[in-house]
N, C-alpha and C positions, 0 to 999 in steps of 0.2 A: 357662398355655400352652393349656389347653383353651378358655379364653375367646377367645383369638386364633384358634384353629382354627375355633370356632363362628362368629365374626364373618366370617372369610374364606369359610367355607362359605356363609353367608347372602349375602355379596356375589357369590359365584359363582352362586348360584341366581337372584339378582336380575338378573345379567348375562344368564342364559339367558332369563329372562322378557322382558327388553328386546329381545333378539335375536329371540325368537319373536313377540313383539308387533309389532315392526317388520315382520316378514315377513307377518303377518296383515293389517296395515294396508294394505299395498300390493297385496293380492290383486286388488282391483277396478281398479287402475290399468292402463292400457294399456302404459305404459313402466315396466319394472322397473329400479329403481336401489337402491343401498345408501343407506338414509336414516340420519339421525343416531342413531336408537334402535338400529339394527342395528350401526352402527359402534362406538358406545360400549358396547353390550352385549357385543360380541365382544372389545373391548379389556379390559373388566372381567373377562371369563372367562379370558382369557390371563394377565393379571396376577395375579388371585386364584388361578388354578390353579397357577402357578409358585410362588407364596407358600405355598399349601397343601402342596405337595410338600416345600418347605423346612422347614415346621413339622413335618410328619410325620417327616422325616429327623432333625430335632432332638430329637423325642420318642422316637426309636428304635422307632417303630411301623412295621410293614411297609407298603411302598408298592406297590400293585398296578399295575404298569406296563402291563398289558394293558387296563386300563380306559380 
């Protein structure tokens, strides 16, 4: 179960990287839009975040809801 948690955490961090990278890429553009990297990065963060909470609840580890 720790391997699943670590894989989900890695996916969560990659999602943040995609979201942040997509925002950095469009800094020079005049028109600001949500590009594919930002969309899929945000989607990866939401899905992996929900899965991480489920795994932590299954392991009986405390979940910090304020984070």
